[in-house]
C-alpha positions in Angstrom: -8.2 20.8 -21.0 -7.6 23.5 -18.4 -5.9 21.3 -15.8 -3.4 24.0 -14.7 -5.9 26.4 -13.3 -8.8 26.1 -10.8 -12.2 24.8 -11.9 -14.6 27.5 -12.9 -17.1 26.4 -10.3 -16.6 29.7 -8.4 -17.7 31.6 -11.5 -20.8 29.5 -12.5 -24.1 31.4 -12.8 -27.3 30.3 -11.3 -28.0 28.1 -14.4 -24.9 26.0 -13.6 -23.1 27.1 -16.7 -19.6 28.5 -16.5 -19.3 31.8 -18.3 -17.0 32.4 -21.3 -16.3 36.0 -20.2 -15.2 36.9 -16.7 -15.5 40.2 -14.9 -12.6 41.5 -12.8 -14.0 39.9 -9.6 -14.1 36.5 -11.2 -10.7 36.9 -12.7 -9.4 37.8 -9.3 -11.0 34.6 -7.8 -9.6 32.4 -10.6 -6.1 33.8 -10.1 -6.4 33.9 -6.3 -5.5 37.6 -6.0 -7.5 40.6 -4.9 -9.7 42.7 -7.1 -7.4 45.7 -6.4 -4.5 43.6 -7.7 -6.3 42.8 -10.9 -6.9 46.5 -11.6 -3.3 47.3 -10.8 -2.1 44.5 -13.1 -4.4 45.7 -15.9 -3.1 49.3 -15.7 0.6 48.3 -15.6 0.4 45.7 -18.3 1.3 42.9 -15.8 -1.8 40.9 -16.8 -1.3 39.8 -20.4 -4.8 39.4 -21.8 -6.5 42.6 -22.8 -10.1 42.8 -21.6 -13.0 43.5 -23.9 -15.7 46.0 -23.3 -19.3 44.8 -23.5 -21.6 47.7 -22.8 -20.2 49.2 -19.6 -18.6 46.0 -18.5 -15.0 45.1 -18.7 -14.6 41.4 -19.3 -11.8 38.9 -20.0 -12.1 35.7 -22.1 -11.8 32.7 -19.7 -9.9 30.6 -22.3 -7.4 33.4 -22.8 -6.8 33.8 -19.0 -6.3 30.1 -18.8 -3.8 30.1 -21.7 -2.0 33.0 -20.2 -1.6 31.2 -16.9 -0.3 28.0 -18.7 2.2 30.3 -20.5 3.6 31.4 -17.1 1.8 34.8 -16.8 3.9 36.9 -19.1 3.6 40.7 -19.3 1.2 42.1 -21.9 3.9 42.9 -24.5 5.1 39.3 -24.6 1.7 37.8 -24.2 0.3 39.6 -27.3 3.1 38.0 -29.4 2.5 34.6 -27.8 -1.3 34.8 -28.2 -1.0 35.2 -32.0 0.7 31.8 -32.1 -2.0 30.3 -29.9 -4.8 31.4 -32.3 -6.9 33.8 -30.2 -9.4 35.9 -32.2 -9.3 39.6 -33.3 -9.0 42.4 -30.8 -8.2 46.0 -31.3 -7.4 45.4 -35.0 -4.7 42.8 -34.1 -5.2 39.2 -35.2 -4.1 36.7 -32.6 
C-alpha cells in the first residue's frame, strides 16, 4: 500500500503499533531530512500536508504524508487541490 516510502518501523511505539499521527521528528525520519528542515518546509509551504494540533502537539497524518510523497512532494497550494481528489478528511473547514 505504501511501497514508495520507508516502512514505519522507525516510528513504532513500544507496543509495536505504528502511529497514525506523526510528530515533526518522525516526519523528518520518514522523509530522511532534518527536524530543522521540516519546520522550515512547514513555514514556507514547501511541505504540502497541513499538520493538525492535538493539545500542544503538532502532528501530521501518516497516510497524508505518504500520499504527498507518492504525488511528488508538491507545494502546499497544489497539494491542497490534489488532496481533495484523493479523499482526505476535513481540515480547517476545507473538505479534502
